[in-house]
N, C-alpha and C positions, 0 to 999 in steps of 0.2 A: 680415952685421950684423943684429942683432935690431931689431925694429920700433921699440921705445922709443928706442934709441940713434940710429937714423936720424932719427926725428922730432926728437929733442933737437938733433942737429947742424943740422937745418934751422931750428929756432927760434933757435939760436945765430947762424946765418948771417943770419937776418932781423934779429936784434938788431944785428949789425955794420953791416948796411945802414942801419938806422934811425939808428944813431950817426953814420955818415958823412953822412947827410942832415940831421943836426942835429935829429932828432925829439926829442920829450919824453924827458928822462932817466929819468923814472919808468917809462915804457913800455919803454924799452930794458932797464932793470934787471928789469922784470917778465918779459920774454922770456928774459933770461939765467937768472933764477932758475927759471923753468919748465923750461928746458932741463936745468938741473942736477937738478931734481926727477925728470924723466923718466928720466934716466940711472940713477937709484937705484931706480926702481919695479920690482917683480917682476912685477906683473900687466900684460899687454899693454894698451897704450892703447886699442886697438880694442875690447877686452872692456869696459873702463871706459866707453867712449863708448856702446857698444851697451846697456849696463845703465843709462845715463844717470847715471853716477856720477863722471864726469871732474871736474866742478866741485865735488865734495865734497873734493877734495884742496886743502889750503891752498896758495895761490899760483897756482891755476888758476882764473881767472875766466872770464866769458862770452867776452870778446874772444880770449883765448888758446885757450879750448876751440874756438871757431869757427876759429881759425887751424889748430889741430891737425886738425880735421875736414876743412878745406880741403886740407891736406897729404895726408891719407889718400885723399881723393877724386880729387885732380887729379894727384898726382905719383907715383902708382904704388907706394906702399908696400903690401906684401902685406896686404890688409885687405878686408873686405866692403864698405867705404865708398868 
């Protein structure tokens, strides 16, 4: 599985967890939208993050960019982060 799709799946899973925990609907939607965006991206997320360009994508704000960086660092997606 490619990096973007793996991260997208993890964001979608986080959105499901937030929904179950009755967290803010806006935040749940933001995570779902970000997951859908990442599935369509051709450039690997790690490259965008390294170039400090991840937040230039409409729909990827600070909070989601930090979540993506955390996924890359902690959960073993093939990346230098």
